C-alpha positions as CSV (number, residue, x, y, z in Angstrom):
1,F,190.1,151.2,54.1
2,V,188.8,150.4,50.5
3,T,190.0,148.3,47.6
4,D,188.2,147.0,44.5
5,T,188.3,143.4,45.7
6,P,185.0,141.6,45.1
7,D,183.4,139.7,48.0
8,F,179.6,139.3,47.6
9,H,176.8,141.4,46.3
10,R,173.1,141.4,45.9
11,R,171.6,142.6,42.6
12,D,168.5,144.8,42.5
13,G,165.4,142.6,43.0
14,E,167.4,139.6,44.3
15,R,166.5,138.3,47.7
16,F,169.9,136.8,48.7
17,P,173.5,137.9,48.0
18,V,175.9,136.0,45.8
19,H,179.4,135.2,46.9
20,A,182.5,135.8,44.9
21,H,183.7,132.5,46.3
22,R,187.6,132.6,46.5
23,F,187.5,136.3,47.3
24,T,185.3,136.1,50.3
25,G,187.8,135.3,53.1
26,T,191.4,136.2,52.9
27,P,191.6,138.8,50.2
28,S,188.3,140.5,51.3
29,Y,187.2,140.2,54.9
30,F,190.6,139.6,56.6
31,F,192.6,142.0,54.4
32,H,190.2,144.9,54.8
33,V,189.3,144.5,58.5
34,E,193.0,144.0,59.5
35,Q,194.2,146.9,57.4
36,A,191.6,149.2,58.8
37,A,192.3,148.2,62.4
38,S,196.0,148.2,62.0
39,E,196.0,151.6,60.4
40,F,193.7,152.9,63.1
41,L,196.0,151.6,65.9
42,R,199.0,153.1,64.1
43,R,197.5,156.5,63.6
44,T,196.2,156.7,67.2
45,N,199.4,155.3,68.6
46,T,197.5,152.6,70.6
47,L,197.9,148.9,71.1
48,A,195.4,146.1,71.4
49,A,196.0,146.1,75.1
50,D,194.7,149.7,75.3
51,Y,191.1,148.4,74.7
52,R,188.8,146.6,77.0
53,F,186.8,145.2,74.0
54,A,187.3,144.7,70.3
55,V,184.3,144.4,68.0
56,F,184.7,143.1,64.5
57,H,182.2,142.4,61.7
58,Q,180.7,139.0,62.3
59,P,179.7,137.1,59.1
60,N,180.3,134.0,61.3
61,A,181.9,133.3,64.7
62,K,185.2,132.2,63.2
63,F,186.3,135.3,61.3
64,P,186.2,137.9,64.1
65,K,188.0,135.6,66.5
66,Q,190.8,135.0,63.9
67,V,191.2,138.7,63.0
68,A,191.2,139.7,66.7
69,A,193.8,137.2,67.6
70,H,196.0,138.1,64.6
71,L,195.9,141.8,65.7
72,G,197.0,140.9,69.2
73,F,193.7,141.0,71.1
74,K,193.2,138.5,73.9
75,K,190.2,136.2,74.1
76,P,188.5,138.2,77.0
77,Q,188.6,141.3,74.7
78,F,186.6,139.8,71.9
79,D,185.0,136.5,72.9
80,P,182.1,138.0,75.0
81,I,181.2,140.1,71.9
82,V,180.9,137.2,69.4
83,F,177.3,136.1,68.8
84,A,177.1,135.1,65.2
85,D,177.3,131.4,66.2
86,K,174.0,132.0,68.1
87,I,172.0,134.2,65.8
88,G,173.7,134.0,62.4
89,N,175.0,136.8,60.2
90,P,173.2,140.1,60.8
91,Y,175.2,141.6,57.9
92,A,175.7,145.4,58.2
93,A,174.2,145.4,61.7
94,S,176.8,143.0,63.1
95,S,179.4,145.7,64.2
96,L,176.7,147.9,65.7
97,L,175.1,144.9,67.6
98,G,178.6,144.0,68.8
99,L,179.2,147.6,70.0
100,A,175.8,147.5,71.8
101,K,176.8,144.2,73.4
102,A,180.2,145.7,74.4
103,L,178.6,148.8,75.9
104,T,176.4,146.6,78.1
105,L,179.6,145.0,79.5
106,A,181.9,148.1,79.7
107,S,182.6,150.3,82.7
108,V,183.5,153.9,82.9
109,G,187.0,154.5,81.4
110,D,186.9,151.4,79.1
111,R,187.8,151.8,75.5
112,I,186.1,149.8,72.7
113,L,187.6,149.3,69.3
114,V,185.1,148.7,66.5
115,S,186.0,147.6,62.9
116,S,183.2,147.1,60.5
117,Y,183.2,145.6,57.0
118,G,181.1,146.2,53.9
119,S,181.6,143.1,51.8
120,G,183.5,144.7,48.9
121,A,182.8,148.3,50.1
122,G,185.8,148.3,52.5
123,A,186.2,148.5,56.3
124,D,186.0,151.3,58.8
125,C,187.5,151.4,62.3
126,F,186.8,153.7,65.2
127,A,187.0,153.6,69.0
128,V,184.6,154.8,71.8
129,E,185.4,155.4,75.4
130,M,182.8,154.9,78.2
131,R,182.7,158.3,80.0
132,S,179.6,157.6,82.1
133,E,177.4,154.7,83.0
134,L,174.7,153.8,80.5
135,N,172.0,152.6,82.8
136,F,169.4,152.5,80.1
137,L,171.3,150.3,77.7
138,P,170.9,146.9,79.3
139,E,167.1,147.5,79.6
140,C,166.6,148.4,75.9
141,F,169.2,146.1,74.3
142,D,168.0,142.6,73.7
143,D,171.1,140.6,74.0
144,P,171.3,138.3,70.9
145,C,173.1,135.6,73.0
146,V,170.2,135.2,75.4
147,Q,168.0,132.1,74.8
148,H,164.4,133.0,74.5
149,D,161.5,130.7,75.4
150,R,160.0,130.9,71.9
151,D,161.4,128.6,69.3
152,L,160.2,128.7,65.8
153,S,159.0,125.6,64.0
154,Y,160.4,125.0,60.5
155,E,157.0,126.0,59.1
156,Q,157.0,129.3,61.1
157,F,160.5,130.0,59.9
158,L,159.5,129.5,56.2
159,I,156.4,131.7,56.6
160,M,158.4,134.4,58.3
161,N,161.0,134.4,55.5
162,R,158.2,134.3,52.9
163,Q,159.3,131.0,51.5
164,I,155.7,129.7,51.9
165,T,152.4,131.4,52.5
166,R,149.7,130.1,54.8
167,G,146.0,129.9,53.7
168,R,146.6,130.5,50.0
169,S,146.2,127.9,47.3
């Protein structure tokens, strides 16, 4: 589902994206994600209750919860998948990370709805069905919600993000 509504963009050579402010929430994210998911449900003749999990793009933890509830999904269908409040916004990877998380929780026969969002580029929606156990996935998927022993200091964070350099004058 695509329109020409601005959201945010990053110009060539710029490190961080720039928001289109008033266009970011309702006319962009919510409109596109809800339209893509609604149209998918209509075309597949399915309901929210037909899916074990619902994965939505996660620029923050609030947006996917709101869109899921508005589309009729219940908290157990989307809440275990939301991780943006723990790791931040992984941008384009958020829907795929959410799908990976859902796959670690799903059982054979479960259906998972996924709706991504491209910040001005529109939204896509698709579904997957678990047809066999994925025994390898929990071993190779590092759950973003798991607390790790290593915390970064503020200095390490700045160095990692190339805000400062160590050992140079």
